[in-house]
C-alpha positions, 0 to 999 in steps of 0.5 A, spaced: 500 499 499 502 507 497 498 513 500 498 518 496 496 525 499 498 533 499 498 537 505 493 543 500 488 540 503 489 543 508 488 550 504 479 549 504 477 550 510 473 556 513 465 554 510 459 554 512 453 548 510 446 550 509 445 543 515 438 542 515 436 550 515 441 551 520 447 554 517 454 551 520 461 550 519 462 545 515 462 537 517 467 537 512 474 539 516 482 538 515 480 534 521 478 528 518 485 528 514 489 529 520 486 523 522 487 520 518 495 522 517 496 520 524 493 513 523 498 511 517 503 513 519 508 508 520 505 504 517 505 505 509 509 509 506 507 517 504 508 519 498 507 527 495 501 527 488 506 526 482 504 533 478 497 533 473 495 538 467 489 541 468 487 538 462 487 531 465 480 533 469 477 534 462 477 526 461 470 527 465 468 534 466 467 539 462 472 544 460 467 549 463 466 547 469 473 546 471 473 553 469 468 557 474 472 552 479 478 555 478 475 562 478 469 562 482 473 565 488 476 570 484 470 573 482 466 573 489 472 577 490 472 582 485 463 583 487 466 586 493 465 579 496 470 575 501 468 568 506 464 562 504 461 563 497 453 559 497 449 559 492 442 562 493 438 560 488 437 554 483 436 553 476 430 547 478 423 545 473 420 551 470 427 555 470 432 555 464 438 552 463 441 552 457 443 558 460 450 560 464 447 566 469 454 571 467 454 574 474 457 569 480 451 568 484 447 565 478 452 561 476 454 559 482 446 555 484 448 553 476 453 549 477 452 548 485 445 541 487 445 544 495 447 549 500 452 546 503 457 546 499 462 552 500 466 554 496 472 558 500 480 560 497 483 555 496 478 549 495 481 550 487 487 549 491 485 543 495 480 539 489 485 539 484 491 537 489 485 532 492 484 530 485 492 530 482 494 525 488 487 520 485 491 519 479 497 518 482 495 512 486 492 510 478 498 512 475 502 507 481 497 501 481 497 502 472 505 500 473 504 493 477 502 496 484 497 492 488 493 498 491 494 505 493 491 509 496 488 517 494 488 521 501 482 525 498 480 533 501 475 535 499 472 527 495 469 527 490 463 521 489 457 526 490 461 532 482 458 529 476 460 533 469 459 539 471 455 540 478 458 541 484 456 538 492 455 534 497 463 538 499 465 534 493 468 539 486 472 533 483 470 526 482 477 524 484 474 517 483 471 518 475 479 521 475 482 514 478 477 509 473 479 514 467 487 514 468 486 507 469 482 507 461 487 510 458 493 507 461 489 501 458 485 497 462 478 494 458 475 495 464 475 498 470 470 497 476 468 501 481 464 499 489 462 505 493 461 503 500 461 511 502 453 513 506 450 517 501 449 516 494 455 517 488 451 520 483 457 524 480 459 518 478 453 514 476 451 521 472 460 521 469 459 513 467 451 513 466 452 511 458 458 507 458 459 499 459 466 499 460 466 502 466 462 499 472 457 502 479 456 499 484 453 503 490 451 501 497 448 507 501 442 510 504 436 509 500 435 517 497 427 516 500 430 518 506 438 520 505 443 526 501 442 527 494 435 525 494 434 525 487 438 519 487 440 512 486 434 508 487 436 500 485 430 502 479 436 506 475 442 502 472 443 505 466 443 507 458 444 505 452 451 502 453 452 504 459 446 499 461 447 493 466 452 498 469 449 501 473 448 497 480 445 502 486 444 498 494 439 503 497 439 501 504 434 503 510 436 508 516 439 504 521 441 498 517 446 494 522 451 488 519 447 483 517 443 488 510 450 491 509 452 484 508 449 481 504 448 487 499 456 487 499 456 480 497 450 481 492 454 488 489 461 484 489 458 478 484 456 483 480 462 485 479 466 478 478 461 477 473 463 484 470 471 482 471 474 488 471 481 490 469 482 494 476 478 496 481 477 503 484 473 504 491 470 510 493 472 509 501 467 514 505 466 510 511 461 513 515 457 508 514 459 508 522 455 507 528 457 514 530 458 518 524 454 524 526 450 525 518 448 518 518 444 512 520 448 506 519 450 501 524 457 499 522 462 498 527 470 498 526 470 490 526 466 491 520 470 496 516 475 490 517 470 485 514 470 489 508 476 491 507 477 483 506 472 481 503 474 487 497 481 485 497 479 478 496 477 479 490 484 479 486 483 486 482 488 491 482 485 497 486 486 504 487 482 507 494 480 513 494 478 517 499 471 520 501 466 522 507 466 519 514 464 525 518 466 522 526 472 525 526 476 521 532 475 514 529 476 516 521 482 513 521 481 507 526 475 505 521 480 508 514 486 502 516 481 497 518 479 496 509 486 499 508 489 493 512 487 488 508 490 490 501 497 489 505 
């Protein structure tokens, strides 16, 4: 196992989010990475990401969207503002979606899908560094490593081709999967075990048959992001059957979760990927403050063993997990199964 991590993650800090009607400090904080680094220290080598060009982001993201992210805070400041950027309006069903407003407030609402994902002065640097971590981990696996872990912050699986939300700006797991494809892996699977559905990853690969996306998550009937992640969403065109969702109810414990994981792994084995990307969220933990599953740290070790037993070259990409004092323990529990 090689850990890829950038200290630039800390530049994304100080944002506020609208959480269940209250404006609160973001749950997604630099402390998450600090705790993980303490837990992995001395267990595996830790390196910084390699240089990667901004153009590599265009393999999964719309160039105009990437340009928005890169320039958003500068535009916000030019408008006489500072502090945390949050949108105040969105192009809902009755509104036009074919035009990006010129002003920064309208553009922010056009590209965002929630008011819980702040942009601050260092967001772009941190998000681009996280993407480079994922791309570097994918390169290591392409070069022969059995596994690599991208300690990405901010996370990425809610970021779609041209939309951000859920604390996510660039889709690190999708970038890793596409990099593996570009390096010659004909079939790549993504297994998302974050508590929240990876709507962005699903969007990016929805109509493709070369990347299989499986997600195990809280049911969108009650859980964020609410509007994707149902079991009947299975892909279209060449991607028909290459998306599988396992939405589970609030309070799900290990027996139900393990059955969904085994069914999901069976589907991945049938797909027979040449490499695997794991969206490693650990917010299915029983003490997570914004989730409701009942998994223990020992269960994360079991999850790791079940995934590693498949034997595929694997890139693990950090996603959620907000029980900060336990996040390092839970991440290491999964990683340890990969050696």
